[in-house]
N, C-alpha and C positions, 0 to 999 in steps of 0.2 A: 483548471478543473479542480474542484474541491474533492477531498477524500477524508475518510475516517480511519485511516490506518493507525494513527496514534491512539485513538479511542479503542480500537480493536486490540492493539498491543497491550494497552493498560488493563483491559479485561483479563488478559492472560498473564499479566505481570511480566511482560517481555521487554527487552531492550531492542533498540534498532539492530544491534549486532546479532542478537538471538534470531530475529526474523530474517536478517540477511543470510545467516548461515543456513536456515531452513530452506531458503529459496535459491541458494547458490549465487547470490549477488553481493556486492560490497555494502557496507554500512552506509557509505556515502550515497549510494544509489537510493537506499531507503529514505535517508534524510532528504535528498533532493525531491523525491516523490512526495513525501509528507509536506514539505514546504512549498510545493507547487512550482518548483524550479525545473522539474523534469516530468514529462508525461510518459508513463511506462508503455512498453509494447503491449499489444493485445494479449500475447502469451503470458507476459509477466503479470498483467492485471488479472487475468483468469487464475493464475497460480496463487496470487494473493487472496482472491475471493475464496478459492477452494481451500486454502490453508485455514482460513478463519471460518469456513463452513457457512458462508453467507452468499447472497447474490452479488454479482459484480455491481449491480445498481445500489446495493447497500454500502459499498465501499467508495465508489466513484460517482460524482455528479457533475454534469456540465454546468458551467456558469454562463450567464447571458452573453458575455463576450466570446465564448468558445463557439 
Protein backbone atom coordinates (compact mmCIF):
# COMPACT_ATOMS: atom_id res chain seq x y z
CA UNK A 1 0.00 0.00 0.00
CA UNK A 2 1.39 3.39 -1.00
CA UNK A 3 1.15 6.36 1.33
CA UNK A 4 1.98 10.06 1.42
CA UNK A 5 2.86 10.36 5.10
CA UNK A 6 6.38 11.59 4.34
CA UNK A 7 4.96 14.31 2.08
CA UNK A 8 2.41 15.36 4.70
CA UNK A 9 5.12 15.47 7.37
CA UNK A 10 7.30 17.62 5.12
CA UNK A 11 4.46 20.11 4.66
CA UNK A 12 4.40 20.55 8.44
CA UNK A 13 8.19 20.33 8.82
CA UNK A 14 7.80 17.32 11.12
CA UNK A 15 10.12 14.45 11.86
CA UNK A 16 8.99 10.87 12.19
CA UNK A 17 9.53 11.25 15.93
CA UNK A 18 7.27 14.33 16.05
CA UNK A 19 4.44 12.47 14.33
CA UNK A 20 4.96 9.37 16.44
CA UNK A 21 4.59 11.41 19.62
CA UNK A 22 1.39 13.04 18.35
CA UNK A 23 -0.10 9.61 17.58
CA UNK A 24 1.30 7.78 20.62
CA UNK A 25 3.25 5.24 18.56
CA UNK A 26 6.95 4.60 18.10
CA UNK A 27 9.11 6.35 15.52
CA UNK A 28 9.89 2.89 14.17
CA UNK A 29 6.18 2.35 13.51
CA UNK A 30 5.97 5.55 11.48
CA UNK A 31 9.09 4.56 9.55
CA UNK A 32 7.72 1.08 8.84
CA UNK A 33 4.42 2.52 7.58
CA UNK A 34 6.15 5.11 5.39
CA UNK A 35 8.41 2.51 3.81
CA UNK A 36 5.57 0.06 3.21
CA UNK A 37 6.93 -2.57 5.59
CA UNK A 38 3.88 -2.32 7.85
CA UNK A 39 0.21 -1.68 7.11
CA UNK A 40 -1.37 0.33 9.93
CA UNK A 41 -4.56 -0.67 11.67
CA UNK A 42 -7.72 1.04 10.52
CA UNK A 43 -7.75 3.10 13.71
CA UNK A 44 -4.16 4.29 13.24
CA UNK A 45 -4.76 5.06 9.56
CA UNK A 46 -7.79 7.16 10.51
CA UNK A 47 -5.78 8.96 13.22
CA UNK A 48 -3.06 9.80 10.71
CA UNK A 49 -5.57 11.20 8.22
CA UNK A 50 -7.35 13.15 10.95
CA UNK A 51 -4.08 14.60 12.24
CA UNK A 52 -3.19 15.90 8.77
CA UNK A 53 -6.82 17.01 8.18
CA UNK A 54 -7.14 15.08 4.94
CA UNK A 55 -9.15 12.14 3.71
CA UNK A 56 -7.76 8.70 4.41
CA UNK A 57 -7.77 8.26 0.61
CA UNK A 58 -5.37 11.21 0.35
CA UNK A 59 -2.87 9.39 2.61
CA UNK A 60 -3.25 5.72 1.64
CA UNK A 61 -3.68 4.12 -1.77
CA UNK A 62 -3.92 0.45 -2.62
CA UNK A 63 -1.47 -0.88 -5.18
CA UNK A 64 -2.48 -3.41 -7.86
CA UNK A 65 -0.96 -6.31 -5.92
CA UNK A 66 -2.91 -5.35 -2.78
